[in-house]
N, C-alpha and C positions, 0 to 999 in steps of 0.2 A: 422348442418351435414356435409355441407362444410367442415368444419373445419379437421375431419377424414381424408380426403383426402388428407390432407396437410401434416397429422401424416404419413401414409402411406410412399408419396412420400419422407417425408424429411428421413426414414431408409430408282290481285294480279301482283304484278307484277312478271316479270321473271327477272332472274338474266343475263344480258348483257353479264359478260365475266369473267371465271375463269380461272386464271395463276400461275405462281409462286409467284406475287407480291401480288396481292390484288385483292378482288371480287367485282367488280362494278353492283350496281343496277342503274337501270332507276329511278328516281323521280316519283313519281305519280303527275300527271297534273290537277286530280278533287279532290284536296282536301284531299285524302286518306294519312295514316299515316304507310301503311303497305307496306312491301317491301319483296320481293322474295318470293321461296317457299322452304319449306323441302324435304327432299332427305333422303330414306333410304341406308343401305351400309351393304353387307354379309361380314361377318371377313369371310376370306378365311383361308385356312389348315396351311399355313406358319404361323410363329409367327411374330406379329405384335402387337407392343405395343399403347397402348390407345392416347400417344402424338404423332406416327407416323401418327395413322390416323388419328388427330386432326390439323397436319400440312398440311395431305395432302386437306384437305379440309378447309383450313384457317380459323380454328378454334382455341381457346385455351383448355386448358384441362377440365377447368371448365366448357365451354359451353358444351361439352362430357359429362361430368359426370354428370350435371344437366338434361341434355336432355334425359340421359339414366341409369335411376336410378338401382343403384345394379350393373352396369357394373365393373369390375373387371378395378383398374385404373392403374394395369401394362399390364395384357396380359387380352384380352377379349375374349371371348368364342370363339372358331372357329364354321364357322357356323350359329352362332347368326346374328340378324339382328339389327343394330345402327339406330338409328335415326341421321340425319344430320341437326342442326337446322339453317338453312339459311332462315327462313322466321323471319321477326324484324318489331319490331314497334322502327319508329325514336325515339332517345330521344326528350323529351320535351325542344329545345332549339333553337335560331334560328338557319337554313338550312345555316351557312356560316363558311368557311373555317373548322377550326379541331374541334370537337367536342370530347370528351371525357366521357365516362362514365363507372365509376372509379367501378362500382357495377355490368356488365357485363362483366367487362375488355374487353371492345370494343373498338378502336378509330374510329371515321366518318370522312371524307374527302369528303366535298363537293365540286364538280364541278359546278360552276353557267353558265358557259358556256357550259357545254354537258347535263345539266341538269341530272346530278347524284351524286352517291354518293360512295364513296370505302371505305371499312369495313374491318379493321384489328384488330385481337386479341390482346392482351397486357398484360405483367406484368406490377403488380403493386407495392405500398411501403408494408413492411412487417408492421405488427399491433406494433403501439407504431413509426413507420415512414414513416407514410401514406403520400400517392401519395395528392393533393390537391383537395376539394372536391368540392369547389365552387367557382371559380376563371375564371374570365377574363384577357386574355394575349395576349400575338401575339408571334409569331416567331422572338427573336430577331437577333438570327444568325445561321450560321450553320456552322459544321467543318466536314470535311474529315479527318480522322484519328485522333480522339479527344484522347487526353492522359485524367487520371482520378486523381484526387487529394484528397487521403481520409483527411475526417478531422479529428482531434485528436480522437474526440469519436470512428471512425471506428476503425482507429488504435490501440485503446486500446481496442476494441470490440475482433476486429483479436487477439491480443496478447493474451487476456485471454483464447483464443483456441489452442494457439500454435504456431499461423501464425503472420510472421512479414511481414506488406505492408510496400511499399518503398513511400516516400514521394511523387513521382509522378510516375504514371504507366505509362511507354512511350506505344504511338502509336500503335497495331499492333493487329493479330488476337484474342489475348489471352489477351487484354485488356477488362473488366468487360463492358466497355461502347460500343463494338464492335468498326465498321469500320466507320461509322457515328454518328452525334448527331445532333439535333434541340434544342435549346436552347432557352428556354422560361419563364426565371427567374434567378436570382442571385443562387437558389440554385436546380433549376429543370431544368431537361431537356428529350427529346424524343429521346431516342440512341439505336442501337443494344444490343448486347449481346452473350457472349461466352459460355451459355450456354442454347439453346435454350428450353430445360425442363422446362422452370421456365415462360412462356406464358401461362398466364390464370391463373397463381397462385399469391400469394402474396410474393415476393423474394427480391424488391430491397430495396433501404434506401430509397425512396419517389420516384423515377423518375420513369417515362415511359418506359418499353421494349418492342421490337419487335423482331422478327425474322430478320435475317440479310437480307435476299431479302425483306423485307416487309420494312425496316429503308432506305435501298439504293434506293427504288423505290420512297418512300416519301423526300429522301433527293432530290433527281433529278427532283422532281415534284412541290413541294411547295415551294415557294417563301419567303422570309425574308417581313416579314410586316404580314404577314397570322394571322388573329384573330384565340385564340384556346381558348376553353371554356371546363372548367373541370365540370363535373356534379355526382350527388351521385344517382343516381333514379334507385332503383332496382325494382321498379315497373313502368311500363311505359302504359298507354293507348291510344286506337284511338276510335272516334266516324267516322265512315265509312260514305259516303255520301248516301250508302244505308239505313242508322239507324241502322247497325249493332254495337256493342261495344263490344271492344276487349281488352285486358288484356296480359300482359305479366308480369310476375314475375320471379325474381332472388333472393338469397339469399343473406338477405344486409350484408355486411361487419360486424366482430366481433369490438365491441369498446375495451374489455376487455379480461385479458388473462382466465378469467373463461369460457367467453362467448366462445374463440377462443378453448380450451380445451372441452368443454362438447360437450357432445354427441347429445344434444337437440338442436333444428334448433334457430337460431337467433331469436328474437322478432321481426316483421315487425310492423313499425311502418308507418302507414296510414296520409299521410296529407290531409288537409282540402279539398285540391281540387282532391285527390282520393276519399273519402269518397264521396264526393257529386257525380262524376263520377259512383261507385259501388252502390250508393244509390238512386235507380231507383226502377216504380212497377212493370217493366219486366226482372231484374235481374234474371236470374236463380240461388235460391240460392244455392242448390246444387254443380253447376257447377264453380260459385266462390268460395266457402270452399274447394273444389277440386284444383281450380288452385291457391289459396292461400298457401293451404298445400304442394302441390305437388312442386314449385317453380323450375317449369324444364324449365324457359327461353324461354317457346314457347309460342307463340301468343296464345289465345284463347278466342272467342267467348262468351259471357257470357248472351247474351239477346237472 
């Protein structure tokens, strides 16, 4: 279902602060994994794209599409009400450094000294040029004004479309890597973009893209040597201190061209850990089925 949006485009804890760079959440101190709260937004009469609304609320386009089934991916209906999905379950990973969950297209940056986490929307790799999914690395170096050196395969790919890529794309606003880059491996970087519409979509050649304000903020905030973990968790769970159990479900990433082009939702794979979490006597089976079917990316209590 998510892939239909790509096809169309190609033709509780409180939030501490919201600004042009990030949303920063206080981390739970009682063992909870739930953060933030959802909001609602009434679309004004003036024409606004869904991408524009997503950017205003520090979300990726897919985050908005998942949370608002049936919304027009180009121009949402004036006076309609949209859910702004700012309530989240933290990924199942150490709360340290940067955690990138490719399934939900979000980057988490943990501030140990402030006991908080910043959450930023990202764009990730296209099918067949996937962003890493199970990898622990670190920020090896940073560069303002990065250049881009297309691989031979990239130059061939663009040439097939009638476009000629230079051996090295010079630094500047038109550079596909934007104005800042954090390098996390020989082939991968967390960087900006010259095409902000791709945030929340599978559009890159494997790197992680952020909006320009966001990457500038990270560049100035994240030190070299920071731990970086990539995970792929379309299903996140939380057992709360009061005994409530919550599930947040996103559409899993397509693995094949057939899946990507299909109107049918991609099959969800339940890990043994998640299967044990939901297979409890007090689970409301109707609620669970709805959550697994809807894949709204919104945390929902299942007991």
